[in-house]
KEKE-3310 file (N, C-alpha, C; in steps of 0.2 Angstrom, whole numbers, plus 5000, padded with zeros to 4 digits):
npx = (5199:5187:5174:5164:5153:5138:5133:5136:5130:5132:5132:5117:5117:5126:5138:5155:5160:5174:5175:5175:5191:5195:5203:5205:5214:5215:5207:5197:5190:5181:5177:5180:5193:5195:5204:5202:5206:5208:5212:5226:5230:5227:5235:5248:5248:5246:5257:5268:5265:5267:5280:5286:5283:5290:5303:5304:5302:5310:5325:5336:5334:5337:5334:5329:5324:5314:5305:5302:5295:5285:5278:5274:5266:5255:5251:5246:5236:5227:5224:5218:5206:5201:5198:5188:5178:5177:5171:5158:5154:5154:5144:5133:5133:5130:5117:5111:5113:5121:5138:5150:5161:5173:5178:5192:5195:5196:5191:5192:5183:5171:5158:5151:5135:5122:5109:5098:5097:5086:5079:5077:5084:5094:5101:5105:5115:5124:5129:5134:5144:5156:5162:5164:5174:5184:5187:5190:5202:5210:5211:5218:5230:5235:5236:5247:5257:5258:5261:5274:5281:5279:5273:5278:5275:5263:5265:5267:5278:5288:5285:5289:5303:5303:5296:5304:5315:5310:5308:5305:5293:5286:5283:5274:5263:5259:5254:5245:5235:5228:5223:5215:5205:5200:5195:5185:5176:5173:5165:5154:5147:5131:5127:5121:5128:5137:5142:5136:5126:5119:5115:5107:5097:5092:5086:5076:5069:5064:5056:5046:5043:5045:5055:5059:5055:5063:5076:5076:5075:5087:5096:5094:5099:5113:5116:5115:5125:5136:5135:5138:5151:5158:5155:5162:5175:5178:5178:5189:5199:5199:5205:5198:5196:5191:5182:5189:5194:5203:5213:5218:5224:5226:5220:5207:5203:5203:5193:5182:5182:5179:5166:5160:5160:5153:5140:5137:5137:5127:5116:5116:5114:5101:5094:5097:5089:5076:5076:5077:5065:5056:5059:5056:5054:5052:5055:5069:5064:5052:5056:5066:5072:5066:5066:5079:5089:5099:5116:5128:5144:5154:5150:5153:5157:5152:5141:5134:5131:5124:5114:5108:5108:5106:5091:5084:5080:5089:5103:5112:5117:5115:5127:5128:5134:5132:5120:5123:5127:5139:5144:5142:5138:5139:5134:5144:5155:5157:5161:5174:5181:5189:5179:5184:5188:5178:5172:5182:5183:5177:5162:5166:5179:5177:5168:5161:5166:5157:5161:5165:5153:5146:5131:5114:5100:5083:5074:5080:5082:5076:5082:5094:5101:5100:5109:5121:5123:5125:5136:5146:5147:5140:5128:5119:5115:5116:5102:5101:5096:5098:5108:5103:5100:5089:5086:5090:5094:5092:5099:5092:5079:5076:5077:5066:5056:5057:5054:5041:5035:5038:5031)
npy = (5042:5053:5065:5057:5056:5060:5077:5082:5089:5103:5107:5110:5121:5129:5128:5121:5108:5096:5081:5064:5056:5066:5082:5099:5109:5122:5138:5143:5156:5158:5145:5130:5119:5102:5087:5071:5056:5045:5051:5052:5040:5038:5048:5045:5033:5038:5046:5037:5028:5037:5041:5029:5027:5038:5033:5024:5031:5042:5039:5046:5055:5059:5049:5058:5069:5063:5059:5071:5077:5069:5071:5084:5083:5075:5084:5095:5089:5086:5099:5102:5095:5101:5113:5110:5106:5119:5126:5120:5125:5139:5141:5136:5145:5156:5153:5154:5144:5139:5135:5127:5118:5109:5093:5083:5066:5048:5046:5058:5072:5082:5093:5101:5104:5114:5111:5103:5107:5120:5120:5111:5117:5124:5112:5107:5116:5117:5104:5103:5112:5107:5096:5103:5112:5104:5098:5110:5113:5102:5104:5116:5113:5102:5109:5118:5109:5103:5114:5117:5106:5102:5096:5083:5075:5069:5060:5043:5036:5045:5049:5041:5044:5058:5061:5055:5065:5076:5089:5092:5101:5102:5088:5087:5095:5088:5076:5081:5087:5076:5068:5077:5078:5065:5065:5074:5068:5056:5060:5064:5053:5046:5041:5042:5045:5053:5068:5068:5059:5068:5078:5070:5068:5081:5083:5073:5077:5090:5085:5077:5084:5080:5077:5067:5055:5057:5056:5043:5036:5041:5036:5023:5021:5024:5013:5003:5006:5005:4991:4986:4991:4983:4970:4971:4974:4962:4953:4958:4954:4941:4940:4945:4958:4974:4987:5003:5002:4991:4977:4966:4962:4972:4984:4979:4976:4988:4994:4986:4990:5003:5002:4995:5005:5016:5010:5007:5021:5026:5019:5023:5037:5037:5032:5042:5052:5047:5048:5062:5066:5061:5068:5080:5098:5097:5103:5104:5105:5098:5085:5084:5079:5085:5083:5079:5069:5074:5076:5081:5087:5083:5071:5054:5040:5028:5031:5037:5025:5016:5024:5031:5024:5010:5001:5010:5016:5024:5030:5040:5056:5073:5084:5096:5111:5122:5125:5127:5120:5108:5097:5080:5064:5046:5029:5022:5030:5027:5013:5013:5014:5004:4994:4994:5007:5016:5022:5032:5040:5054:5060:5071:5068:5059:5063:5070:5086:5101:5110:5101:5095:5103:5112:5115:5124:5125:5128:5124:5113:5097:5087:5091:5092:5078:5073:5079:5072:5059:5062:5065:5055:5054:5052:5061:5078:5094:5105:5122:5138:5156:5154:5146:5129:5119:5106:5089:5083:5068:5053:5041:5045:5051:5040:5032:5040:5039:5025:5025:5032:5025:5014)
npz = (5082:5090:5093:5099:5109:5119:5121:5136:5152:5163:5181:5189:5197:5191:5194:5192:5195:5196:5188:5193:5190:5181:5177:5177:5165:5161:5155:5141:5133:5144:5146:5154:5152:5152:5156:5154:5162:5154:5142:5143:5140:5127:5121:5124:5117:5103:5102:5103:5092:5082:5083:5081:5067:5062:5063:5054:5042:5042:5043:5046:5056:5073:5088:5098:5090:5083:5093:5099:5088:5086:5099:5097:5086:5092:5102:5094:5086:5096:5100:5088:5090:5101:5096:5087:5096:5102:5092:5092:5104:5103:5093:5101:5112:5104:5101:5113:5123:5137:5140:5149:5150:5142:5138:5136:5130:5129:5116:5109:5111:5121:5122:5136:5138:5145:5144:5133:5115:5110:5098:5082:5072:5079:5085:5072:5067:5077:5077:5064:5063:5069:5062:5050:5054:5057:5044:5038:5045:5041:5027:5027:5034:5026:5013:5017:5019:5006:4998:5004:5001:4988:4971:4970:4981:4978:4968:4966:4963:4967:4980:4992:4993:4993:5005:5014:5015:5021:5033:5051:5052:5039:5039:5050:5045:5034:5040:5049:5041:5033:5045:5051:5042:5041:5054:5053:5043:5049:5060:5053:5050:5051:5064:5079:5095:5087:5078:5065:5068:5076:5067:5059:5069:5071:5059:5059:5070:5065:5056:5062:5073:5086:5099:5107:5099:5088:5094:5098:5086:5080:5089:5087:5074:5077:5086:5077:5067:5076:5078:5065:5064:5073:5068:5056:5061:5068:5057:5050:5059:5057:5044:5033:5021:5023:5014:5014:5027:5026:5031:5044:5061:5072:5066:5065:5078:5083:5076:5079:5093:5093:5087:5097:5107:5101:5100:5113:5118:5110:5115:5128:5127:5122:5133:5142:5136:5138:5152:5154:5148:5157:5168:5164:5165:5179:5195:5206:5220:5220:5221:5231:5247:5262:5276:5281:5290:5304:5311:5324:5321:5330:5335:5340:5329:5334:5342:5331:5324:5333:5338:5328:5315:5317:5317:5310:5293:5288:5278:5276:5282:5286:5291:5304:5311:5323:5317:5304:5288:5288:5282:5275:5280:5278:5278:5270:5273:5286:5286:5282:5293:5305:5317:5330:5332:5332:5343:5346:5335:5326:5318:5311:5307:5296:5287:5272:5267:5267:5256:5246:5242:5234:5228:5224:5218:5224:5214:5202:5188:5189:5180:5177:5190:5193:5183:5187:5199:5194:5186:5194:5203:5214:5228:5233:5235:5242:5244:5242:5247:5246:5255:5265:5271:5262:5260:5254:5238:5232:5224:5226:5228:5215:5207:5212:5208:5194:5192:5196:5185:5174:5162)
capx = (5197:5182:5170:5157:5149:5133:5134:5134:5128:5135:5128:5111:5118:5130:5145:5159:5165:5178:5173:5180:5195:5196:5206:5205:5220:5214:5201:5197:5184:5177:5176:5185:5196:5197:5207:5200:5212:5208:5215:5233:5232:5227:5240:5254:5248:5247:5264:5272:5264:5270:5288:5288:5282:5295:5309:5304:5302:5315:5330:5342:5332:5339:5328:5326:5320:5308:5300:5299:5291:5278:5274:5271:5260:5250:5248:5243:5230:5222:5222:5213:5200:5199:5196:5182:5173:5176:5166:5152:5152:5153:5137:5129:5132:5126:5110:5108:5115:5127:5143:5155:5167:5175:5182:5196:5195:5199:5189:5192:5181:5164:5156:5146:5130:5118:5103:5097:5095:5079:5076:5080:5089:5100:5105:5108:5120:5129:5132:5137:5150:5162:5165:5166:5180:5190:5188:5194:5209:5213:5213:5223:5237:5237:5239:5253:5262:5259:5265:5281:5285:5279:5268:5281:5272:5257:5267:5268:5285:5293:5283:5293:5309:5301:5294:5310:5319:5306:5310:5299:5287:5282:5280:5268:5258:5256:5251:5239:5230:5224:5220:5209:5200:5197:5191:5178:5172:5171:5160:5148:5143:5125:5126:5120:5129:5142:5139:5132:5120:5115:5112:5101:5092:5089:5082:5070:5066:5061:5051:5041:5041:5045:5062:5060:5055:5069:5081:5075:5077:5094:5100:5094:5104:5119:5117:5116:5131:5140:5136:5141:5158:5160:5156:5168:5182:5180:5180:5196:5204:5200:5208:5194:5198:5185:5184:5191:5198:5208:5213:5224:5221:5226:5215:5201:5202:5202:5187:5177:5182:5175:5159:5157:5159:5148:5134:5135:5136:5120:5111:5116:5110:5093:5092:5097:5084:5070:5076:5076:5058:5052:5060:5055:5050:5051:5060:5072:5060:5047:5059:5071:5070:5066:5067:5085:5091:5105:5120:5133:5151:5158:5147:5157:5154:5149:5134:5130:5129:5120:5108:5105:5108:5103:5084:5081:5082:5094:5110:5116:5115:5118:5131:5127:5138:5128:5114:5125:5129:5146:5146:5138:5141:5135:5136:5150:5160:5158:5164:5181:5185:5188:5174:5187:5190:5172:5171:5187:5183:5171:5159:5170:5185:5176:5162:5163:5165:5151:5164:5165:5147:5142:5124:5109:5094:5077:5071:5084:5079:5078:5086:5101:5103:5101:5115:5126:5124:5128:5143:5151:5147:5137:5121:5115:5118:5112:5098:5103:5093:5100:5113:5100:5099:5082:5085:5094:5092:5095:5098:5087:5072:5075:5076:5060:5051:5057:5051:5034:5033:5039:5026)
capy = (5046:5058:5068:5053:5055:5065:5083:5082:5096:5105:5107:5114:5127:5133:5126:5117:5103:5092:5074:5058:5054:5072:5087:5105:5112:5129:5140:5147:5160:5157:5138:5125:5113:5097:5081:5064:5051:5040:5054:5051:5033:5038:5053:5041:5028:5041:5048:5031:5026:5042:5040:5022:5028:5042:5030:5020:5035:5047:5036:5051:5059:5056:5047:5064:5073:5059:5059:5078:5079:5065:5074:5090:5081:5073:5090:5099:5085:5087:5106:5102:5092:5106:5118:5107:5107:5126:5128:5118:5129:5146:5141:5135:5151:5161:5151:5155:5138:5140:5130:5128:5114:5104:5087:5078:5060:5043:5046:5065:5078:5082:5099:5100:5109:5114:5108:5101:5113:5122:5119:5107:5121:5124:5106:5106:5120:5115:5098:5103:5116:5103:5092:5108:5115:5099:5098:5116:5113:5097:5107:5121:5109:5099:5114:5121:5104:5102:5120:5117:5100:5102:5091:5076:5070:5065:5055:5037:5034:5049:5050:5039:5048:5065:5061:5054:5071:5081:5091:5091:5105:5099:5082:5089:5098:5082:5072:5084:5088:5070:5066:5081:5077:5059:5066:5077:5064:5051:5063:5065:5046:5047:5037:5046:5052:5057:5074:5066:5057:5073:5081:5066:5069:5087:5082:5069:5082:5095:5082:5074:5089:5076:5076:5060:5050:5058:5053:5035:5034:5042:5032:5016:5021:5024:5007:4998:5007:5002:4983:4985:4992:4977:4964:4973:4973:4955:4950:4960:4950:4934:4940:4949:4965:4978:4993:5009:5000:4986:4971:4965:4961:4978:4988:4975:4976:4995:4996:4983:4993:5009:5000:4994:5011:5019:5006:5009:5028:5027:5016:5027:5043:5035:5031:5049:5056:5045:5051:5069:5067:5059:5073:5087:5104:5096:5107:5100:5106:5093:5078:5084:5077:5091:5082:5076:5068:5078:5074:5086:5084:5080:5064:5048:5035:5023:5034:5037:5019:5013:5028:5034:5020:5004:5002:5014:5015:5030:5028:5046:5061:5080:5086:5103:5114:5129:5126:5128:5113:5107:5091:5074:5057:5040:5022:5020:5033:5023:5007:5014:5014:4998:4995:4995:5014:5020:5027:5037:5043:5058:5061:5076:5064:5054:5066:5074:5093:5104:5112:5096:5092:5107:5113:5117:5128:5122:5129:5121:5107:5090:5083:5094:5090:5071:5072:5081:5067:5054:5063:5066:5048:5055:5049:5066:5085:5099:5110:5128:5145:5161:5152:5141:5122:5117:5099:5086:5080:5061:5049:5036:5048:5051:5033:5030:5044:5036:5019:5026:5035:5021:5009)
capz = (5088:5088:5099:5098:5115:5119:5124:5143:5155:5169:5186:5189:5200:5187:5197:5188:5199:5192:5188:5195:5184:5176:5180:5173:5164:5159:5153:5135:5132:5149:5146:5157:5147:5156:5153:5157:5163:5148:5137:5144:5137:5119:5120:5124:5111:5097:5102:5102:5086:5077:5084:5077:5060:5059:5063:5048:5036:5043:5047:5047:5062:5079:5092:5101:5086:5082:5099:5100:5083:5088:5104:5094:5082:5096:5105:5089:5085:5101:5099:5083:5093:5105:5091:5085:5102:5103:5087:5095:5110:5101:5091:5106:5115:5100:5101:5120:5127:5141:5140:5154:5151:5137:5141:5131:5133:5125:5109:5107:5116:5122:5125:5141:5137:5151:5142:5126:5111:5110:5092:5077:5068:5083:5085:5066:5066:5082:5075:5058:5063:5072:5057:5045:5057:5056:5037:5036:5047:5037:5021:5028:5035:5020:5008:5019:5018:4999:4996:5006:4998:4980:4969:4970:4986:4975:4963:4969:4962:4970:4986:4998:4993:4995:5012:5019:5015:5024:5040:5056:5051:5034:5041:5054:5041:5030:5045:5052:5036:5032:5051:5053:5037:5044:5060:5051:5039:5053:5064:5049:5050:5054:5070:5086:5096:5083:5075:5060:5071:5079:5061:5058:5074:5070:5053:5061:5074:5062:5052:5067:5079:5092:5100:5110:5094:5084:5098:5098:5079:5078:5093:5084:5069:5080:5088:5071:5064:5080:5077:5059:5065:5077:5064:5051:5064:5069:5051:5049:5063:5054:5038:5028:5019:5023:5010:5017:5033:5025:5035:5050:5068:5075:5064:5066:5085:5084:5073:5084:5099:5091:5086:5104:5111:5098:5101:5120:5118:5107:5120:5134:5125:5122:5140:5145:5133:5142:5159:5153:5147:5163:5173:5160:5169:5186:5199:5212:5226:5220:5223:5237:5254:5266:5283:5281:5297:5305:5317:5325:5318:5336:5337:5338:5325:5338:5343:5325:5321:5337:5340:5322:5310:5318:5319:5305:5286:5286:5276:5276:5287:5285:5297:5306:5316:5325:5312:5297:5285:5289:5278:5275:5282:5276:5280:5267:5276:5293:5284:5281:5299:5309:5322:5336:5332:5331:5349:5346:5329:5326:5312:5307:5304:5290:5283:5266:5269:5263:5250:5241:5240:5229:5230:5219:5220:5224:5207:5197:5184:5192:5176:5178:5196:5192:5179:5191:5203:5190:5183:5200:5206:5221:5230:5236:5235:5246:5241:5246:5244:5250:5261:5270:5268:5261:5260:5250:5232:5232:5219:5227:5227:5208:5205:5214:5204:5188:5193:5196:5179:5168:5161)
cpx = (5192:5178:5163:5154:5144:5136:5132:5132:5132:5130:5122:5112:5123:5137:5148:5163:5168:5175:5178:5184:5197:5200:5206:5212:5220:5207:5202:5190:5179:5175:5181:5187:5198:5200:5205:5206:5213:5212:5223:5235:5232:5233:5247:5254:5249:5254:5269:5271:5267:5278:5290:5288:5288:5302:5309:5305:5308:5321:5336:5340:5335:5333:5325:5321:5313:5302:5297:5294:5284:5274:5271:5265:5254:5246:5244:5236:5225:5220:5217:5206:5197:5195:5189:5177:5172:5171:5159:5149:5150:5146:5132:5127:5128:5119:5107:5109:5121:5131:5148:5161:5167:5180:5185:5196:5197:5198:5189:5189:5174:5163:5150:5141:5126:5111:5103:5095:5088:5075:5080:5086:5095:5104:5108:5115:5126:5133:5136:5144:5157:5165:5168:5173:5186:5192:5192:5201:5213:5215:5218:5230:5239:5240:5246:5259:5263:5263:5273:5285:5285:5274:5271:5278:5266:5259:5270:5276:5290:5291:5287:5300:5308:5300:5300:5315:5316:5309:5304:5293:5283:5279:5274:5262:5255:5253:5244:5233:5225:5220:5214:5203:5196:5193:5184:5174:5169:5165:5154:5144:5137:5123:5126:5124:5134:5138:5135:5125:5115:5112:5106:5095:5088:5084:5075:5066:5061:5055:5045:5039:5041:5052:5064:5060:5061:5075:5081:5078:5084:5098:5100:5099:5111:5121:5119:5123:5137:5141:5139:5149:5161:5161:5161:5175:5183:5181:5187:5201:5205:5202:5204:5196:5191:5187:5185:5195:5203:5208:5218:5220:5221:5221:5208:5199:5200:5195:5181:5176:5178:5168:5156:5156:5154:5141:5132:5133:5129:5115:5110:5113:5103:5091:5092:5091:5077:5070:5074:5068:5054:5053:5058:5051:5049:5057:5063:5068:5055:5050:5064:5068:5071:5068:5073:5087:5098:5109:5125:5140:5155:5155:5152:5153:5150:5142:5130:5127:5123:5113:5104:5104:5104:5096:5081:5083:5087:5101:5115:5113:5119:5121:5131:5132:5135:5123:5116:5128:5136:5149:5141:5142:5137:5138:5143:5156:5162:5162:5171:5185:5183:5183:5178:5188:5184:5171:5177:5188:5176:5168:5163:5176:5183:5171:5165:5161:5160:5154:5164:5159:5144:5135:5120:5104:5088:5073:5074:5080:5081:5083:5093:5104:5105:5108:5121:5128:5128:5135:5148:5151:5145:5130:5117:5119:5114:5108:5099:5099:5095:5104:5110:5099:5092:5081:5091:5091:5095:5094:5093:5080:5071:5073:5069:5055:5051:5054:5043:5031:5033:5033:5028)
cpy = (5052:5060:5064:5052:5061:5071:5083:5089:5097:5105:5111:5121:5132:5132:5122:5113:5098:5085:5069:5056:5060:5077:5093:5108:5119:5131:5144:5150:5158:5149:5134:5120:5108:5091:5075:5060:5047:5044:5053:5045:5034:5043:5049:5036:5032:5043:5042:5028:5031:5041:5034:5023:5033:5038:5026:5025:5040:5044:5040:5055:5055:5054:5053:5068:5069:5059:5066:5080:5075:5068:5081:5089:5079:5079:5094:5095:5086:5094:5106:5100:5097:5112:5116:5108:5114:5129:5126:5123:5136:5146:5140:5141:5156:5159:5151:5149:5139:5134:5131:5124:5110:5099:5083:5072:5055:5044:5053:5070:5078:5089:5098:5105:5108:5111:5106:5107:5114:5120:5114:5111:5122:5118:5105:5110:5119:5109:5099:5107:5112:5100:5097:5111:5110:5098:5104:5116:5108:5100:5112:5118:5106:5103:5117:5115:5103:5108:5120:5111:5100:5096:5084:5072:5066:5060:5048:5035:5038:5050:5048:5043:5055:5065:5060:5060:5077:5083:5090:5095:5103:5092:5082:5091:5092:5077:5075:5085:5082:5068:5070:5080:5070:5060:5069:5073:5058:5054:5064:5058:5047:5042:5041:5042:5056:5063:5073:5063:5062:5077:5077:5067:5075:5087:5078:5073:5087:5091:5079:5079:5085:5074:5069:5055:5051:5055:5046:5033:5035:5038:5025:5015:5020:5017:5002:4999:5004:4994:4982:4986:4986:4971:4965:4972:4966:4951:4952:4956:4943:4934:4943:4956:4969:4985:4999:5008:4995:4980:4971:4965:4967:4982:4985:4976:4984:4997:4993:4987:5000:5008:4999:5000:5015:5016:5008:5016:5029:5025:5021:5034:5042:5035:5038:5053:5054:5048:5059:5070:5066:5065:5080:5092:5102:5099:5102:5100:5100:5086:5078:5082:5083:5089:5077:5075:5071:5075:5080:5083:5081:5073:5059:5043:5029:5025:5035:5031:5016:5017:5031:5029:5013:5005:5007:5012:5020:5027:5034:5052:5068:5082:5094:5105:5121:5130:5127:5121:5113:5101:5086:5068:5052:5034:5020:5024:5029:5017:5007:5014:5008:4999:4997:5003:5018:5025:5032:5041:5047:5058:5066:5073:5061:5058:5069:5081:5096:5107:5108:5093:5096:5109:5115:5121:5124:5123:5127:5115:5101:5086:5085:5091:5082:5070:5074:5075:5061:5055:5063:5060:5049:5053:5055:5073:5090:5104:5117:5134:5150:5159:5147:5134:5121:5110:5096:5083:5074:5057:5044:5039:5049:5044:5030:5033:5041:5029:5020:5029:5030:5016:5003)
cpz = (5086:5094:5099:5105:5115:5122:5131:5145:5161:5175:5186:5192:5196:5189:5192:5192:5194:5193:5190:5189:5179:5180:5175:5172:5162:5157:5146:5134:5138:5150:5149:5152:5152:5153:5157:5157:5157:5142:5137:5140:5130:5117:5119:5118:5104:5096:5100:5095:5080:5077:5080:5070:5058:5059:5057:5042:5036:5047:5049:5054:5068:5083:5096:5097:5084:5087:5100:5094:5084:5094:5101:5090:5086:5099:5100:5086:5090:5102:5094:5086:5097:5101:5088:5090:5103:5098:5089:5100:5108:5097:5096:5110:5111:5100:5108:5124:5131:5141:5145:5154:5144:5140:5135:5134:5128:5118:5106:5112:5116:5125:5130:5141:5144:5150:5135:5121:5111:5104:5087:5074:5073:5084:5078:5065:5071:5080:5069:5059:5065:5066:5052:5048:5056:5049:5035:5038:5043:5030:5022:5029:5029:5014:5010:5017:5010:4996:4998:5002:4991:4978:4969:4975:4983:4970:4967:4969:4966:4978:4992:4998:4995:5002:5017:5019:5019:5031:5044:5054:5045:5035:5045:5050:5037:5034:5047:5047:5035:5039:5053:5048:5039:5049:5058:5047:5044:5057:5060:5048:5054:5059:5076:5091:5092:5080:5069:5062:5074:5073:5059:5063:5073:5064:5055:5066:5071:5058:5056:5072:5085:5094:5103:5104:5090:5088:5097:5091:5078:5083:5090:5078:5072:5082:5082:5068:5069:5079:5070:5060:5069:5073:5059:5055:5066:5063:5049:5053:5060:5047:5032:5027:5018:5019:5015:5024:5032:5029:5041:5057:5072:5073:5065:5073:5086:5082:5077:5090:5098:5090:5093:5108:5108:5100:5109:5121:5116:5112:5126:5133:5125:5129:5144:5143:5137:5149:5159:5152:5153:5168:5170:5165:5176:5190:5204:5218:5226:5222:5229:5243:5259:5274:5284:5288:5298:5311:5317:5323:5324:5338:5335:5333:5328:5340:5337:5323:5326:5339:5333:5316:5311:5320:5314:5298:5283:5284:5276:5280:5285:5292:5298:5311:5317:5319:5305:5294:5285:5284:5277:5276:5280:5279:5277:5270:5283:5291:5283:5287:5303:5315:5329:5337:5332:5337:5349:5339:5328:5319:5307:5304:5297:5285:5277:5267:5264:5256:5245:5239:5235:5232:5224:5222:5220:5217:5201:5194:5187:5187:5176:5184:5196:5188:5183:5196:5200:5188:5188:5204:5214:5222:5231:5235:5238:5242:5245:5243:5249:5257:5266:5267:5268:5262:5256:5244:5231:5226:5220:5226:5219:5205:5206:5210:5197:5187:5193:5189:5173:5168:5158)
residu = (MET:HIS:ASP:GLY:VAL:PRO:ARG:GLU:ARG:THR:SER:ALA:SER:GLY:ARG:ARG:PRO:GLY:ARG:PRO:GLY:GLY:PHE:VAL:ILE:GLY:ARG:ILE:LEU:GLY:ILE:ASP:VAL:GLU:ILE:ASP:SER:SER:TRP:LEU:PHE:ILE:PHE:VAL:LEU:VAL:THR:TRP:SER:LEU:ALA:SER:GLY:PHE:ALA:THR:VAL:HIS:ARG:ASP:TRP:SER:PRO:LEU:LEU:ARG:LEU:THR:THR:ALA:LEU:ALA:ALA:SER:LEU:LEU:PHE:PHE:ALA:SER:VAL:LEU:ALA:HIS:GLU:LEU:CYS:HIS:CYS:LEU:VAL:ALA:ARG:ALA:ARG:GLY:LEU:PRO:VAL:HIS:ARG:ILE:THR:LEU:PHE:LEU:PHE:GLY:GLY:VAL:SER:ASN:LEU:GLU:ARG:GLU:PRO:ALA:SER:ALA:SER:THR:GLU:PHE:PHE:MET:ALA:LEU:VAL:GLY:PRO:LEU:SER:SER:LEU:LEU:LEU:GLY:VAL:VAL:PHE:GLY:ALA:LEU:GLY:VAL:LEU:TRP:VAL:GLY:PRO:GLY:VAL:PHE:ARG:ALA:ALA:GLU:SER:PRO:ALA:VAL:LEU:SER:ARG:LEU:GLY:PRO:LEU:PRO:THR:LEU:PHE:LEU:TRP:LEU:GLY:PRO:ILE:ASN:VAL:ILE:LEU:GLY:VAL:PHE:ASN:LEU:ILE:PRO:GLY:PHE:PRO:LEU:ASP:GLY:GLY:ARG:ILE:LEU:ARG:SER:ILE:LEU:TRP:ALA:ALA:THR:ASN:ASP:LEU:GLN:LYS:ALA:THR:ARG:TRP:ALA:ALA:GLY:VAL:GLY:GLN:LEU:ILE:GLY:TRP:LEU:PHE:ILE:PHE:ALA:GLY:ILE:SER:MET:VAL:PHE:GLY:ALA:ALA:VAL:PRO:LEU:PHE:GLY:ALA:GLY:VAL:VAL:ASN:GLY:LEU:TRP:LEU:ALA:PHE:ILE:GLY:TRP:PHE:LEU:HIS:ASN:ALA:ALA:ALA:ALA:SER:GLN:GLY:ARG:ALA:VAL:VAL:ASP:HIS:LEU:LEU:GLU:ASP:LEU:PRO:VAL:ALA:ARG:LEU:MET:ARG:ARG:ASP:MET:PRO:THR:VAL:PRO:SER:ASP:MET:THR:LEU:GLY:THR:LEU:VAL:TYR:GLU:HIS:VAL:ILE:GLY:THR:ASP:GLU:ARG:SER:PHE:ALA:VAL:LEU:ASP:ASN:GLY:ALA:LEU:SER:GLY:SER:VAL:SER:ILE:ASP:ASP:VAL:ARG:LYS:ILE:PRO:ARG:ALA:ARG:TRP:ASP:ALA:THR:THR:VAL:ARG:ASP:VAL:MET:THR:PRO:ALA:GLY:GLN:LEU:GLY:SER:ILE:ARG:PRO:GLY:ALA:ARG:ALA:ALA:GLU:ALA:TYR:ARG:GLU:LEU:ALA:GLU:ARG:GLY:MET:ARG:GLN:ILE:PRO:VAL:VAL:GLU:ASP:GLY:HIS:LEU:MET:GLY:PHE:PHE:ARG:LEU:SER:ASP:VAL:THR:ARG:TRP:LEU:GLU:LEU:GLN:ARG:ARG)
# end
């Protein structure tokens, strides 16, 4: 597990809407801590795996003690991942980069930055501090465990007996030490978007003075490493022993899955970098639709369909009440209602309320607004200034702009 996904951004308006499949569990230093639904799967898997391992080593422990210790170990490990991400955030803030959210997910965590670092040195120190924090935690936990247990843990002949006599606390220390070291070392692999890949990108950026080129090269290395992991994992499934990873079907499948994830994340990061470049310094006002079609909230769906949808190319409408934005309604919303009920159902009944739409300013960066749409799974977002609706920033308009720019 690692924080091997690109540093995402928050909304261009500074709002912190929840993402589909995620929920905020609290705030630390003004930063929202969010749990992705995929995190629950890995949390249960780690807990179950540890409880099974404790049953083998600590036969005198009760099932409840094994489960409790496993739960504590999992929570402390993910607290370590959170500390790793907080270190990224603190350096980012010190370098003038706003950070509003940390998300824990299947493979660790991700710090949601509002924009890319302004310089190669900022990227370098931001990326480096995460693995260093994990290595430091690993050394501290490991040292506490060794001090508690004594040197017998290092002697192969004595180690099994020593470990079997340990209580829950030293057991936690001796597990958290190595796992944090592994986390730190793994993130130093120079495969973008791992921290090591970001360190590589910062070096290439400094050497070429070209962020786009550095991103392409670092992402290419990330994809290559992803393919190597996939190949090694498949080889392990078929019985080959790979240095550092060993052999076996389960380990091989995990390594191949991590390689697949890393390859896709590197490719996606490269794609995002291209989009950011094409939208560079472009304000939302340049791409937003100003003449958005509007309908009242008390209009029936039958009237909406036959008088505003049929015979036009419109797929979504702003819903206004007394001139104020009340929400947004689209063809997808209408499809949820059987045709026989269209005349008895109003737009208000099916629209997305304005409070759930969020908003952005016309002067916000188009790249940030586009990322918010993608992150929230939305097709459009209202553009508001001083409380007045200026238009809608739509995914379809951005897509059309990108098609015009690409050669």
